[in-house]
N, CA and C of each residue as an Amber inpcrd file, in Angstrom:
protein
   543
 -97.0520000  -3.1190000   6.2500000 -97.1750000  -2.5220000   4.3960000
 -97.8140000  -2.0440000   4.1630000 -98.0390000  -0.8360000   3.6690000
 -98.7770000  -0.2450000   2.4150000 -99.0120000   0.1320000   0.9140000
 -99.6740000  -1.0910000   0.6290000 -99.3400000  -1.2290000  -0.4020000
-100.9440000  -1.4500000  -1.3530000-100.2980000  -0.1660000  -2.3150000
-101.1970000   0.6130000  -3.4890000-101.6930000  -0.5040000  -4.3760000
-100.8420000  -1.3280000  -5.3010000-101.5900000  -2.0620000  -6.0140000
-100.3380000  -3.1440000  -6.2930000-100.3730000  -3.9230000  -6.8670000
 -99.5580000  -5.2300000  -7.4200000 -99.8650000  -5.3920000  -8.7210000
 -98.3840000  -5.4440000  -9.6700000 -98.8610000  -5.6160000 -11.2650000
 -97.7540000  -7.1610000 -11.4640000 -98.0940000  -8.0430000 -12.4040000
 -97.6720000  -8.6990000 -12.6260000 -97.4950000  -9.0340000 -14.1200000
 -96.0990000  -9.5870000 -14.5600000 -95.9970000  -9.0890000 -16.0050000
 -95.0510000 -10.5920000 -16.5560000 -95.5690000 -11.2320000 -17.2400000
 -95.1830000 -12.4670000 -18.1300000 -94.9560000 -12.0880000 -19.4750000
 -93.8640000 -12.9160000 -19.1840000 -93.3240000 -12.7960000 -20.8380000
 -92.4840000 -14.1380000 -21.5820000 -93.0270000 -14.5560000 -22.3100000
 -92.2820000 -15.5250000 -22.8980000 -91.8440000 -15.4050000 -24.4560000
 -90.5990000 -15.6480000 -24.4440000 -89.4880000 -15.5590000 -26.0660000
 -90.1290000 -17.0630000 -26.7860000 -90.1870000 -16.5420000 -27.8790000
 -90.5430000 -17.8470000 -28.3550000 -89.6140000 -18.0010000 -29.8530000
 -88.5810000 -16.6520000 -30.0110000 -88.1260000 -16.5560000 -31.1430000
 -87.2120000 -15.6640000 -31.3510000 -86.2170000 -15.6870000 -31.2220000
 -85.2300000 -14.5660000 -31.3570000 -83.7570000 -14.3860000 -32.4330000
 -83.8730000 -13.1150000 -33.0520000 -83.1730000 -12.5860000 -33.9960000
 -83.4510000 -13.4270000 -35.5900000 -84.9220000 -14.2700000 -35.2360000
 -85.3340000 -14.5770000 -36.2840000 -85.2160000 -16.1330000 -35.8700000
 -84.7790000 -16.3460000 -35.1780000 -85.0500000 -18.3050000 -34.6960000
 -85.1260000 -18.3720000 -33.8060000 -85.9780000 -19.2880000 -34.1460000
 -86.6270000 -19.9640000 -33.2610000 -85.7780000 -20.5590000 -31.6680000
 -86.3840000 -20.2460000 -30.8630000 -85.9400000 -20.8540000 -29.9190000
 -86.3000000 -21.9690000 -29.9940000 -84.8840000 -23.2080000 -29.3060000
 -85.1760000 -24.9590000 -29.0450000 -86.7200000 -24.7070000 -27.7370000
 -86.4350000 -24.1540000 -26.7170000 -87.4380000 -24.2640000 -25.4600000
 -87.8160000 -22.6340000 -26.1260000 -89.1550000 -22.3680000 -25.3540000
 -89.4290000 -21.0620000 -24.6340000 -88.5540000 -20.8490000 -23.8110000
 -88.4790000 -19.2650000 -23.2030000 -87.9010000 -18.5370000 -22.2110000
 -89.2390000 -17.8960000 -21.4630000 -89.0730000 -18.0960000 -20.2060000
 -89.9100000 -17.8330000 -19.8580000 -89.6610000 -17.0010000 -18.3970000
 -90.1760000 -15.7280000 -18.5470000 -89.6550000 -14.6970000 -17.5560000
 -90.6760000 -13.7640000 -17.0420000 -91.0000000 -13.8700000 -15.1600000
 -92.0810000 -13.2350000 -15.0600000 -91.3880000 -12.2750000 -13.7360000
 -91.9740000 -10.9120000 -13.5810000 -91.8820000 -10.3690000 -12.5220000
 -93.2080000  -9.2140000 -12.0920000 -92.5440000  -9.8940000 -10.6480000
 -94.0690000  -8.8630000 -10.0250000 -93.8330000  -7.6510000  -9.4000000
 -94.3450000  -6.9430000  -9.1370000 -94.0530000  -5.4000000  -8.9880000
 -95.3030000  -4.9220000  -7.4940000 -94.5370000  -4.6580000  -6.6730000
 -96.0680000  -3.6550000  -5.7050000 -95.5810000  -2.7060000  -5.8400000
 -96.6750000  -1.7190000  -5.2990000 -96.1510000  -0.2310000  -5.3240000
 -96.4780000  -0.0280000  -3.8180000 -95.4920000   0.3910000  -3.2330000
 -95.5020000   0.9290000  -1.5520000 -95.5980000   2.4520000  -1.5630000
 -96.0430000   2.2100000  -0.3470000 -95.9550000   3.5100000  -0.0400000
 -94.5240000   4.2260000   0.8650000 -93.7370000   5.1470000   1.4040000
 -92.6700000   5.5490000   1.3670000 -92.5690000   6.2250000   2.4750000
 -92.4880000   5.5400000   3.7440000 -92.9400000   6.4800000   5.1690000
 -91.7080000   7.3010000   5.5340000 -90.7080000   7.1020000   4.6810000
 -89.6830000   8.3120000   4.8810000 -89.4300000   9.2630000   3.7380000
 -90.7830000   9.3380000   2.8870000 -90.5250000  10.3850000   1.5250000
 -90.2960000  11.4660000   2.0200000 -89.9760000  11.9760000   1.6730000
 -89.8810000  13.8750000   1.9470000 -88.5920000  14.6600000   3.5340000
 -87.8980000  12.9500000   3.8200000 -87.8220000  13.0370000   4.8210000
 -86.2330000  12.6220000   5.4630000 -85.4010000  13.3180000   5.8940000
 -83.7460000  11.8500000   5.6630000 -84.0490000  11.5520000   7.0610000
 -84.1180000   9.8400000   7.5200000 -83.8790000   9.2400000   8.5610000
 -82.9620000   7.9460000   8.3490000 -81.5960000   8.4480000   9.5900000
 -81.0800000   7.4910000   9.6060000 -81.2080000   6.3890000   9.6640000
 -82.0200000   5.6270000  10.5120000 -82.9290000   4.1130000  10.8920000
 -83.6350000   4.2290000   9.6730000 -83.0670000   3.3170000   8.6550000
 -83.9910000   2.6400000   7.8390000 -84.7000000   0.7920000   8.5450000
 -84.0370000   0.6150000   9.6990000 -84.9860000  -1.2610000   9.5160000
 -85.5710000  -1.4040000   9.4070000 -87.0750000  -0.2350000   9.9620000
 -88.7420000  -0.8920000   9.7640000 -88.9490000  -0.9050000   8.3570000
 -88.1620000  -0.8500000   6.7840000 -88.6860000  -1.8240000   6.1730000
 -88.3070000  -2.8810000   5.7090000 -87.2530000  -2.8590000   6.6600000
 -86.6600000  -4.7400000   6.4350000 -87.6420000  -5.7690000   6.7210000
 -88.2480000  -5.5300000   7.6010000 -90.0880000  -6.1380000   7.1660000
 -90.3210000  -5.7990000   6.4540000 -91.2090000  -5.1380000   5.7310000
 -91.8810000  -4.8180000   4.8280000 -91.1770000  -5.9410000   4.0310000
 -90.1010000  -5.8510000   3.7700000 -89.6930000  -6.3730000   2.3710000
 -89.6090000  -7.6850000   2.7380000 -89.3090000  -8.6170000   4.1860000
 -89.9830000  -9.5930000   3.8610000 -91.0160000 -10.3730000   3.7990000
 -92.6120000  -9.1280000   4.0740000 -93.8130000  -9.2670000   3.2980000
 -94.0690000  -9.2040000   2.0150000 -93.4560000  -8.0720000   1.3090000
 -93.9200000  -7.6370000   0.4620000 -93.1870000  -8.7850000  -0.7330000
 -91.6630000  -9.6090000  -0.5060000 -91.1480000  -9.7730000  -1.2320000
 -91.8950000 -11.3440000  -1.4000000 -92.6800000 -11.8270000   0.1040000
 -93.1980000 -13.4160000  -0.1600000 -94.2530000 -12.8920000  -1.4330000
 -94.8530000 -12.3160000  -1.0330000 -96.2350000 -11.9540000  -1.5390000
 -95.7630000 -11.7910000  -3.0840000 -95.0350000 -11.4990000  -3.7530000
 -94.3910000 -10.9480000  -4.8970000 -94.1600000 -12.4050000  -5.4200000
 -93.1590000 -13.2490000  -4.7260000 -93.0220000 -14.6110000  -5.7360000
 -93.8110000 -15.6990000  -5.0860000 -94.3870000 -16.0660000  -4.3700000
 -95.8150000 -16.3190000  -4.6040000 -96.4210000 -16.9080000  -6.1490000
 -96.3560000 -15.5380000  -6.2560000 -97.3210000 -15.3530000  -7.5250000
 -96.7680000 -15.4600000  -8.4720000 -95.2440000 -14.9250000  -8.5140000
 -94.2330000 -14.7370000  -9.7610000 -94.2640000 -16.1390000  -9.6050000
 -93.4120000 -16.8990000  -9.5490000 -93.4050000 -18.7620000  -9.5790000
 -95.1850000 -19.6500000 -10.0300000 -95.7380000 -19.0020000  -9.4690000
 -97.2810000 -19.5030000  -9.8420000 -97.1900000 -19.8170000 -11.4320000
 -97.4110000 -18.4510000 -11.6010000 -97.1340000 -17.4270000 -12.9730000
 -96.0960000 -18.3930000 -14.1260000 -94.6770000 -18.2900000 -13.0650000
 -93.9530000 -19.2530000 -14.3730000 -93.8600000 -20.5910000 -14.2910000
 -94.5100000 -20.9630000 -13.8280000 -95.4310000 -22.4770000 -13.9560000
 -94.4480000 -23.5890000 -13.7640000 -93.4550000 -23.2020000 -13.7770000
 -91.7440000 -24.4160000 -13.7900000 -91.0580000 -23.5820000 -12.2400000
 -89.7930000 -24.1610000 -12.3150000 -88.6640000 -23.8230000 -11.9970000
 -87.6270000 -22.8190000 -12.0360000 -87.2890000 -21.9760000 -11.2500000
 -86.5340000 -21.1510000 -11.8800000 -84.8780000 -21.2450000 -11.8890000
 -84.6710000 -20.2990000 -12.5790000 -82.8810000 -20.5950000 -12.8290000
 -82.3810000 -19.3670000 -12.8260000 -82.7910000 -18.3210000 -12.3730000
 -82.2010000 -16.9120000 -12.9020000 -82.9980000 -16.1420000 -11.8490000
 -82.9470000 -15.0940000 -11.1100000 -83.8670000 -13.7600000 -10.6380000
 -82.6440000 -12.4940000 -10.7400000 -83.9630000 -11.7100000  -9.7070000
 -83.4450000 -10.4770000 -10.1550000 -84.1480000  -9.6430000  -8.7750000
 -84.1570000  -8.4360000  -9.0210000 -85.0660000  -7.4190000  -8.1740000
 -84.0260000  -5.6440000  -8.1190000 -85.6590000  -4.9320000  -8.1380000
 -85.0260000  -3.3600000  -8.8100000 -85.6780000  -2.8580000  -7.6510000
 -86.2760000  -1.3810000  -7.8600000 -86.9990000  -0.7280000  -7.2970000
 -86.6630000   1.0090000  -7.6050000 -88.3520000   1.0880000  -7.7160000
 -87.8270000   2.6170000  -8.3380000 -88.9590000   3.4530000  -7.5340000
 -87.9440000   4.2160000  -6.6520000 -88.2910000   5.0870000  -5.6100000
 -88.8220000   6.8700000  -6.0840000 -89.6900000   7.3920000  -5.8030000
 -89.9910000   8.6470000  -6.3750000 -89.5540000   9.4120000  -5.9440000
 -89.9050000  10.6650000  -6.3700000 -89.4570000  11.7960000  -6.1990000
 -89.1320000  12.5780000  -5.1110000 -89.7970000  12.1190000  -3.9600000
 -89.6690000  12.8810000  -2.3490000 -89.0490000  11.5890000  -1.6730000
 -88.2580000  10.3870000  -2.1750000 -87.5910000   9.6950000  -1.9220000
 -86.2280000   9.3110000  -2.0650000 -85.1720000   8.5220000  -1.8020000
 -84.1360000   8.7190000  -2.2770000 -83.6030000   7.1810000  -2.6490000
 -82.6650000   6.9590000  -2.9530000 -82.3130000   5.4600000  -3.6120000
 -82.0920000   4.1120000  -2.0170000 -81.4120000   5.3440000  -1.0500000
 -80.9260000   4.1070000   0.3100000 -82.8070000   3.8720000   0.7330000
 -83.6990000   4.6840000   0.1410000 -84.8430000   3.9800000   0.3610000
 -85.2710000   2.8030000  -0.3840000 -84.9730000   2.4280000  -1.3470000
 -84.8700000   1.2150000  -2.7570000 -83.8760000   0.4110000  -1.7680000
 -82.7170000   0.8020000  -1.4750000 -82.2250000   0.2750000  -0.8840000
 -82.3980000  -1.4530000   0.5110000 -82.9530000  -0.4590000   0.9920000
 -83.8750000  -0.7510000   2.5780000 -84.5020000  -1.7710000   2.1210000
 -85.2240000  -2.0910000   1.3760000 -86.7940000  -3.1990000   0.6990000
 -85.4090000  -4.1620000   0.0630000 -84.6710000  -3.3450000  -0.8340000
 -84.0170000  -5.0240000  -1.9410000 -82.6640000  -5.6250000  -0.9190000
 -81.8860000  -4.8580000  -0.1530000 -80.6900000  -5.5980000   0.3870000
 -80.4600000  -6.2460000   1.2720000 -80.9340000  -5.4920000   2.7970000
 -80.8030000  -6.7910000   3.7260000 -81.9840000  -8.2800000   3.7470000
 -83.0940000  -8.1660000   3.3970000 -83.5010000  -9.3580000   3.4140000
 -84.8830000  -9.8410000   2.4780000 -84.8230000  -8.6420000   1.2420000
 -85.0610000  -8.7440000   0.1090000 -85.3910000 -10.6350000  -0.1180000
 -83.7350000 -10.9280000  -0.1530000 -83.2480000 -12.2350000  -0.9870000
 -83.5890000 -13.4020000   0.3500000 -84.5830000 -13.1380000   1.1950000
 -84.5970000 -14.3860000   1.8490000 -85.5470000 -15.3500000   1.6140000
 -87.2330000 -13.8740000   1.0760000 -88.4120000 -15.2550000   0.7310000
 -87.9640000 -15.4300000  -0.8650000 -87.1180000 -14.8720000  -1.6460000
 -86.8320000 -14.9230000  -3.1970000 -85.8220000 -16.2480000  -2.9760000
 -85.1860000 -16.6560000  -2.1190000 -84.1100000 -18.1180000  -2.6120000
 -85.2040000 -19.2940000  -1.9070000 -85.8980000 -18.4400000  -0.6990000
 -86.7600000 -19.7200000  -0.4680000 -87.6730000 -20.1150000  -1.7230000
 -88.5650000 -19.0970000  -2.6350000 -89.3920000 -19.4240000  -3.4980000
 -89.2670000 -20.7450000  -5.1160000 -87.1850000 -19.6650000  -4.9450000
 -86.8530000 -20.6760000  -6.1730000 -86.5860000 -21.7210000  -5.2260000
 -86.0650000 -22.2080000  -4.4280000 -85.8570000 -23.4060000  -3.7450000
 -83.9180000 -23.2490000  -3.7700000 -83.8760000 -22.2230000  -3.3140000
 -82.0980000 -22.2160000  -3.1870000 -81.3010000 -21.0240000  -3.6490000
 -80.7430000 -20.7590000  -4.3060000 -80.1120000 -19.5680000  -5.0440000
 -78.7540000 -19.0330000  -4.1090000 -77.8820000 -19.6580000  -4.5130000
 -76.0860000 -19.8430000  -3.8640000 -75.7590000 -18.2380000  -4.4530000
 -75.9650000 -17.5650000  -5.5100000 -75.4230000 -16.5360000  -6.0470000
 -76.0080000 -15.3370000  -5.4360000 -75.4090000 -14.3380000  -5.6500000
 -75.9850000 -13.2450000  -5.2340000 -77.4260000 -12.9740000  -5.7370000
 -78.0830000 -12.1100000  -5.6450000 -79.6400000 -11.4470000  -6.2090000
 -78.7390000 -10.2090000  -7.0950000 -79.1920000 -10.3880000  -8.6640000
 -78.8350000  -8.6610000  -9.3380000 -79.7870000  -7.8080000  -8.7100000
 -79.3370000  -7.0660000  -8.7440000 -80.0500000  -5.2040000  -8.1210000
 -79.7410000  -4.3000000  -8.9690000 -80.8460000  -4.0970000  -9.2170000
 -81.0430000  -2.0110000  -9.4670000 -81.8540000  -1.0080000  -9.0850000
 -81.9380000   0.0290000  -8.3760000 -82.6910000   0.8120000  -7.6170000
 -82.2040000   2.4850000  -8.2010000 -83.1700000   2.9860000  -9.0310000
 -83.3350000   4.2890000  -8.7800000 -84.5080000   5.6210000  -8.6390000
 -84.4420000   6.2640000  -8.5600000 -84.7040000   7.9580000  -8.0270000
 -85.6930000   8.0420000  -9.2730000 -87.1770000   7.9860000  -9.9480000
 -87.5780000   8.4270000 -10.8900000 -89.1720000   8.9670000 -11.3360000
 -89.4600000   9.1520000 -11.7810000 -91.3390000   9.7250000 -11.8600000
 -92.2760000   8.5430000 -11.9440000 -93.5550000   9.0890000 -12.1920000
 -94.5400000   7.8910000 -12.5690000 -94.3030000   7.5190000 -14.0430000
 -94.7180000   5.8050000 -14.2700000 -93.9750000   5.6620000 -15.6220000
 -93.1850000   4.9550000 -16.0870000 -91.9060000   5.5930000 -15.3240000
 -90.6320000   5.5440000 -15.5810000 -90.1640000   4.0560000 -15.9030000
 -89.3600000   3.4040000 -17.3250000 -88.9670000   2.0540000 -16.8810000
 -88.0920000   1.8300000 -15.9700000 -87.9550000  -0.2200000 -15.4930000
 -86.8360000   0.3810000 -14.6020000 -85.9570000  -1.7060000 -15.2240000
 -84.7870000  -1.3750000 -15.6330000 -84.3460000  -2.6250000 -15.7170000
 -83.9500000  -2.9460000 -14.8270000 -84.9240000  -5.1700000 -15.0610000
 -84.3350000  -5.6620000 -13.3800000 -83.2490000  -6.5670000 -14.3500000
 -82.2630000  -6.4510000 -13.5280000 -81.3110000  -7.5190000 -14.0750000
 -81.5080000  -8.9570000 -13.6710000 -81.3480000 -10.0810000 -14.5180000
 -81.0880000 -11.0090000 -14.0950000 -80.0590000 -12.4270000 -13.9110000
 -79.4490000 -12.7880000 -13.0080000 -78.3920000 -13.6700000 -13.0820000
 -78.9320000 -15.0080000 -13.1930000 -78.0100000 -15.8840000 -13.0630000
 -78.3330000 -17.5440000 -12.4250000 -78.7110000 -17.5730000 -11.2970000
 -79.4330000 -18.3640000 -10.6750000 -79.6080000 -18.5300000  -9.2140000
 -78.4560000 -18.8780000  -7.8660000 -77.4900000 -19.6560000  -8.9200000
 -76.6200000 -20.5630000  -7.9250000 -75.6700000 -20.3400000  -8.5610000
 -75.1740000 -20.1760000  -9.5820000 -73.8070000 -19.7300000 -10.3760000
 -74.0340000 -18.0230000 -11.0530000 -72.8710000 -17.2470000 -10.0610000
 -72.7420000 -15.5770000 -10.0490000 -71.5300000 -15.9330000 -11.6250000
 -71.1180000 -17.2400000 -12.3610000 -70.4180000 -16.0950000 -13.6080000
 -71.4200000 -17.0460000 -14.1990000 -72.4190000 -17.9580000 -14.4390000
 -73.2780000 -18.3150000 -15.7160000 -73.1550000 -17.2840000 -16.9200000
 -72.6570000 -16.4510000 -17.4770000 -72.8690000 -15.9300000 -18.4660000
 -74.0760000 -15.3520000 -19.4690000 -74.7210000 -17.3560000 -19.9200000
 -75.7600000 -17.2320000 -20.2520000 -77.0110000 -17.2310000 -19.2400000
 -76.6760000 -16.7550000 -18.5260000 -77.9540000 -16.3300000 -17.4420000
 -77.6170000 -14.5940000 -17.5180000 -77.0660000 -14.0070000 -17.5540000
 -77.0390000 -12.5100000 -17.5420000 -78.6950000 -12.0960000 -18.7850000
 -79.0350000 -11.2260000 -17.9380000 -79.9510000 -10.7610000 -19.2810000
 -81.1010000 -10.2290000 -18.2660000 -82.1540000  -9.4130000 -19.0480000
 -82.3310000  -8.3440000 -18.1880000 -83.8560000  -7.8050000 -18.5810000
 -84.9550000  -7.7340000 -17.6630000 -86.4880000  -8.0400000 -17.9100000
 -86.7000000  -5.9060000 -17.5490000 -86.9930000  -5.3310000 -18.4860000
 -87.3970000  -3.9760000 -18.4570000 -89.1840000  -4.4820000 -17.8660000
 -89.6360000  -3.5690000 -16.7370000 -90.5870000  -3.5110000 -16.2080000
 -91.0820000  -2.0680000 -16.0410000 -92.8620000  -1.6580000 -15.8210000
 -92.5390000  -0.3120000 -15.6570000 -93.9700000  -0.2450000 -14.9520000
 -94.7680000   0.5610000 -13.9520000 -96.2220000   0.9740000 -13.9810000
 -96.9190000   2.0600000 -14.4670000 -97.4380000   1.9770000 -15.1120000
 -98.1330000   3.9080000 -15.4530000 -97.9400000   4.4090000 -14.4810000
 -98.5560000   4.4950000 -13.3830000 -98.7570000   5.9630000 -12.7490000
 -98.0520000   5.4660000 -11.1740000 -96.4720000   4.8290000 -11.2350000
 -95.8080000   4.6940000 -10.2930000 -94.5600000   4.4670000 -10.6650000
 -93.4910000   5.6060000  -9.7840000 -94.0870000   5.0270000  -8.1670000
 -94.7310000   6.8280000  -7.9970000 -95.5950000   7.0610000  -7.8780000
 -95.6070000   8.6330000  -7.1620000 -94.7820000   9.1550000  -6.3480000
 -94.2820000  10.3620000  -5.7720000 -93.4100000  11.2680000  -5.1580000
 -93.2880000  10.3180000  -3.5670000 -93.7260000   9.7740000  -3.2060000
 -94.3170000   9.6760000  -1.7720000 -94.3120000   7.8960000  -1.8470000
 -93.9830000   7.1400000  -3.0640000 -93.9030000   5.7580000  -3.2300000
 -92.3530000   5.1420000  -3.9720000 -92.7120000   3.7890000  -3.3280000
 -91.9010000   3.2550000  -4.1420000 -92.0310000   1.5720000  -4.5680000
 -92.1430000   1.7440000  -5.8490000 -92.0250000   0.3300000  -6.1050000
 -91.1000000  -0.5970000  -6.0090000 -91.2040000  -1.6290000  -6.0780000
 -90.2370000  -2.6430000  -5.8550000 -91.1420000  -3.9860000  -6.7830000
 -89.4290000  -4.7690000  -7.2200000 -89.8610000  -5.6800000  -8.3700000
 -89.2250000  -6.8780000  -7.8990000 -89.4870000  -8.2130000  -8.1740000
 -88.4030000  -9.7740000  -8.3140000 -88.9160000  -9.9470000  -9.6510000
 -88.1050000 -10.6320000  -9.9280000 -87.9530000 -11.6250000 -11.2630000
 -87.2130000 -12.5200000 -11.2860000 -88.2670000 -14.0340000 -12.1000000
 -87.7520000 -15.0110000 -12.3240000 -87.5500000 -14.8000000 -13.3370000
 -86.8370000 -15.7360000 -13.6920000 -87.1010000 -16.3740000 -15.1980000
 -87.0230000 -18.4200000 -15.4520000 -87.2150000 -18.9190000 -16.1270000
 -86.5550000 -20.8090000 -16.4000000 -85.5760000 -20.9110000 -17.2170000
 -84.9290000 -19.9070000 -17.8530000 -83.8870000 -20.3420000 -18.8530000
 -83.0250000 -18.8600000 -18.8330000 -81.8780000 -18.8860000 -19.7010000
 -80.9170000 -17.5480000 -19.5850000 -81.3030000 -17.0810000 -21.2950000
 -80.4510000 -16.2900000 -21.8380000 -80.6730000 -15.3650000 -22.6450000
 -81.1710000 -16.3200000 -24.2080000 -82.4110000 -15.6420000 -25.0130000
 -82.3990000 -16.6110000 -25.9550000 -80.8520000 -16.7390000 -26.6950000
 -80.7820000 -17.8380000 -27.1290000 -79.1380000 -18.1810000 -28.2440000
 -78.0650000 -18.0240000 -27.7760000 -77.6150000 -17.8350000 -25.9380000
 -76.8820000 -17.5400000 -25.5460000 -75.2450000 -17.9450000 -26.1840000
 -73.9440000 -16.8750000 -26.2520000 -72.9380000 -17.7020000 -27.5240000
 -71.8010000 -16.7520000 -26.8860000 -71.9650000 -15.9060000 -25.7540000
 -70.6130000 -15.5450000 -24.8880000 -69.9480000 -15.9420000 -24.1460000
 -69.8680000 -17.7470000 -23.7860000 -69.3930000 -18.3630000 -23.2590000
 -69.2110000 -19.0210000 -22.3440000 -68.6120000 -19.0540000 -21.4640000
 -69.4440000 -20.4570000 -19.9170000 -69.1170000 -19.7960000 -19.2200000
 -68.9580000 -18.5070000 -18.6020000 -68.5000000 -17.8380000 -17.7210000
 -67.1060000 -18.3110000 -17.4090000 -66.6840000 -17.7210000 -16.1390000
 -65.4030000 -17.4800000 -15.2780000 -64.4350000 -18.4740000 -15.6720000
 -64.7790000 -19.2380000 -16.5950000 -63.8920000 -20.7120000 -17.2460000
 -62.9370000 -20.0440000 -18.1330000 -64.2150000 -19.1770000 -18.9260000
 -64.0340000 -19.2140000 -19.7400000 -62.7830000 -17.6910000 -19.9090000
 -62.8470000 -16.8650000 -18.7800000 -62.2600000 -15.7780000 -19.0050000
 -60.3130000 -16.0800000 -18.8650000
């Protein structure tokens, strides 16, 4: 695992639309800037990246949970792939194995972990989708946290992002999920 830097973003929402929240909502994202071993070339077997995902996921989630300061109810993940890479490189880090350290850190996680991948230049923001860790149909927890690293991803790098939250959107009012359909 060739990590150039890590970054953690804390966000505490106290008021929204001019109305204070009954309880602040905290979101924390952990970002790791990794070298992309496949930048600039097509490789059919991306499985060596799966172990990297386990390592970087454990590293990021440990600190993200410490910063959150309590139990997480929502989570999400994302990757920004530098311009010499491809979306599948980000997918190789996010999908097969990153969920394991994320679920371990949040104490469960029966629902899918929402994700987003894109190829981008340094400083490009990415929207990390958030969803309830156990109930994929909890509309109140459909949320987004936008993050970026000012100098990443460089063309031969990938930024891996994990995010956790201790609540859903501020003032949710759009239904109770699948039962409301």
